C-alpha positions, 0 to 999 in steps of 0.5 A: 452585863447582858442587855436584852432589847425589844423593838417596838417601830423606831425604839428600842425597849430593855426586856431583862439585863443578864450581869456577868462577872467576865468579858461577855465574848458571844451571845447566840439565841436558840434556833428553836426555843424562845428566850433561851441565850447562850454567853460565851465569856471568858471563863464560862458557857452559860445558859440563860431563860431572858423571860425569868431572867435565871441562868439554867446551865453554867459550865467552867471553860474557856472560850470565846465564840459559840453556835447552835445546831440547827435543831438547837439541841447541840452548841459548839464552843471554840477558844484562842488556843484553837479548842473546839468542843461539842455540846450537849448541855441539858445533858451536861456532857461533852460530845467531840472535842478536838484541836482543830487550830494552833494560834491564839487568835479567834476561831469562827463557826457555823454548824451545817445541819446537825452532824456537821459544822464549817470552822474558820481560823488560823493555821500555820500562820494562814488563814483556814475554813475547816468542814467537819462532821462531830463523830469524827471531828479531828479530821477534816472533812475539806480544807480552803486556804484564806492567804495569810492576811492579818484579818479574822476569818468569818463565815456565814452560813444559809441552810436553805440554799446551802451558801455560805459565806467566807470573809475576813475583817479587813478585806476588801473581798468575801467568798461565797460558794455551796455545801454538798452533801459530804460537807464539802464546800464547793466556792463559786466566785469572790466579790469584790468591794469598794470598801474595807468589810469589817462584818457580814450578816444575812437578810431574813427570808421575808425581805428577799425579792424572790420574784427577781430571783434573789435567793439570798442577801448579804449585808456587808459592813464598812467604815460608814455605809452598808451594803447590800448585796443580792445574790440573783439566779438568772432564770428566763422569765420571772413572771412565776414564782420558782420553786425550786430556788426557794424550799419552804423556810422556818417562820416566825413563831417559836417551836417551844419555850425557854423552860419546855426546851429546858425540860426536854421538849425539843419543839419544831419550827413551822416551815412557810412558804416564800410564795407570794401568792400562797396561803401563809400571811404573816402579821406582828408575829401571827401567822396564818397556816395551812392545816399541814403539819410537819412531821420533822424539820430536817434539813434538805438532802437533795443533792445540791446543782453544781451548775448554779450561778449566782449572780451579784449585784452590788448596791450602795446603802445611799439615798438618791442618786448622783449625776455624776455616778456613771463617771469614766475615765479616758486616757487621751491618745499619745500625741498629748502626752509629753515624752521623753522626759529625764531625771524625773524624782519620784521620791519626794517630802511627804509636804509636798505636791509633787507635780503643779500645773499652771496656764503654759508651764508645769513643774517638778521634782528632779534628781539631784542635789541643789533642789532642782526642779525641773518645768514643762512646757504644756504647749509642745506635746510629744518627744521631748527633745530639747533640755528641760527648763532646770531650777536650782534651788538652795535648799531642798524645796518641799512646796509650790505652786503656779501663780493663776492670776499674773500676765507672767508664768510665776512659780512659788517655792517653799523649802527648808531654807525656810524662805519662798522664792518666785521663779518666773519662766521667759522665753524658755529661761528661770529667772529667780525674781523675788525671795520672801524672808520671814518664817523662822523653820522650813515651809511645809504648804503655801497657798494663793488667793482664788480671788485676789490676785498677787495674795499669797499665804504660807505656813511653816514646822512651828504653825506660823502663817503669813500672807504675802503682797507678792507685786510688792514682795511684802509680808502683810500679815501674821498669824501663829497656831502653834508650835506643837500642832504644825501646819499639815495642810492649808487652803481658802475659802472660796467664797468669803475670801477671809478664811484659810482652813489649816489641817494640824497634826494633832487632828484638828482642822483649823478656820483661821480668819486671814485679817484678824485672827480668830480661829474656829477649830473641829477634830477629824477623829485621830492624829494626822501624819500628812494631809491634803486639803481643798475647798468647793462652793458647798463643802471642804474635803480633807485627805488625810494619813492617820495611824497605823497608815490607815487614809480617810477622805472627810468633809466638813461644812465651810465656816459661814454655812449654818450651824458652824464649821464641824465634820460632816462625815468619812470616808475610809480609803483603805491603808496603804504608805502613799497618801491620795491626794484629792483633784477638785472641780468646785462647781460639781462639788466632785474630789478625785484621789490618786496615790503616788505609787498607785495607778487608779483614780477614786472619784467621789461627790461630796454632799450636805445632806447624808451621805456626805461623801458618795463613792463613783466609778472607780478609774483604772489605769496601766502606767503608774503615777507618781503624782498628779495635777488638775487643769484649769476648769476652762480646759474642759470641753462642756459639751463632752460633758468633761468634769475634770482633765488631770496631768498624770506624772509617770516615769518619762512622761506626763498623761492627760486623763480626761473624766467625764460622763456618757450622754447620749444627746451631747448636741445640748447642754447638760444642765443638770450637771453644770448647773452654775459656775463660780466665776474665777476668770478675773480677779475679783480683788487686788491685794491691797484692796483685800486688805484694807477693806475698801471692796467688798469680796463677791463671787459672782455665780454664773451660767456655765451653758455656752450661747446659742446652746439649747439646754436639756432641760427646755427639750420636749422629751417624747417617751415612744412604746417599746412594748412590740420591740420588746416582744420582737426581741423576744422572739428572735432571742428564741429561734431555732438554728433552723429558723435563724439559718433559713433567715439567713440564706434568704437575706443572702440571695436577696441581696445577691439577686438584687445586685446582680440585676436582671438576667440577659435573657430576660431582655430578650423579645421575640425572636427572629424569622429564620429561627422559624424556618425549618 
């Protein structure tokens, strides 16, 4: 069925329903006549009068796409066999037909006026854009190849500016250009998007900001957002309306109705001016126009300006702005890197974090048998000339993490031997101090409690979660989440101290109470192959791998939050074989995603209100990363507005990346960014106190501003008038070359004279007596 609706304010009302027996592929309203709808289903081309709910025309023709010519006299249809046909529906006549493509995918098309068509489809396994003239439809005028991707190619065309937009579903960029008088496409540039393109639509002319030179605006649909992309023609001044950029466009009043068009009245749509100062006023679909009547509606045949450069500025359709939106990453100097690492393993299990950093040491996988881990001393950067510390495990290690509260450097290692080993690094030597036995299968996840010293949670492939008292090397709690729902990722809640968030491969995320074993579950929208999970002070963030290598970043509410534990929103991270691991700053609700085998850091800000996941500026590096680890919050320089520091493991080195926010007044504390901080500098409880419940778990919220430093919010900002400086800049900008040359010469002469000082003859006064004699 085809349902026709009408929008009234914020509501949609159904005006008519048309029943079609076959699957409807595409619908197109007539460009001139009102209530006239063209429908392409699996076996027929149909034309309906939606006002009377009457079928005017039906022809048995296999087609999946359709479009109207600019004047509405002809229509074009195409099927998945690559056959393109031009029809005159009122005369029931086939004007032209040809087979231009050779695959079983949809062919999309748009009319370039009244006699030319632009088409997009597959030919010889390549995506191709063609332009044809209906008088000789079998011979393309121009052809543009768009690669051999799997996404179906599409196109959009604007008749007023002759701009054409070429894109394909699933790509991260689109191409825009201009159509010449002969139908050839002149490509201008390619615009990259931050997310996968699901579709593109042209915005109506009435919403364009014409006084800034905005000639077009396209709405790019992504997985969970819409990005409006304005196209702006640069001009020296925007105080006046540039009529050469904005020809008269079609108004909102139809030229005729469906019955009149079907009876032979072609009709025409009145043209209106986009000049805000024009007399054309449009309110609620009614218009008051000038008395002159246009004799004919035609497409402008003026030559296309080839040097016209369109400036595209991509803006996310989001509410509010982030103080972290201009975040930037800086690779530290090589003196702070760790060089000369040997036998670094770049391929490791999907459950493994691959790299973990503590207060003094960092650990990574090493090449070779025996489940070896290499340990790096972070206090001695530079060239590594001494043999690395090695931990030799019986089984292959899957996950490892440093104890952040212990006075000793203790590393917990879980592996396929179903045991958790505790290693201590003492004076450059590795010592096995304990083996925790209790699991019956491979240990896939472990997590130290953020506020309780000595409390370690582990999980295996059978879904058994065990809580350990590591100082006493004893098991204190055990819970089961089910063998079919194996654990993919696990982390602790920061605030309540009792909840474990566990991502399960069935697509569920479970909030498990570590003391009582009670569970609350929610779904993220698909099966999880592998995942990483973490928590901030406001949300839970989950990075997960779904079907067909699709990568997602999801935000969930905390267990104790108002409204309960549920999914807030998700953001698509594209397609890839490696999972982006989230590095989280708990106080700023900042997450930086890094993937193995890539060289980019993707930062996001997490929010409780929409948009829940806000993309920030991407940091691109040169060297490929195989794993990353986050430094403690105490390692940041808050006065330099550093928000997170990252160790990046490369093939033979470890590099340091600092993510910061650029600010001018760094002598003041930027309290709009660093508002407050959760105090985890020391343990809140011991594991025995947590288990017995003798003391309450309360996290202190402290002010991170150093003593004696003035906050930026307390500084009185005096805004000075910049009108004079702007006028002076405009004056200097448009000086002639002769004036600039004279000014430069005079300045140089004055400088030389000032440096040389007075000449010798300038200091002489009077003359000798003998000089006056003859």
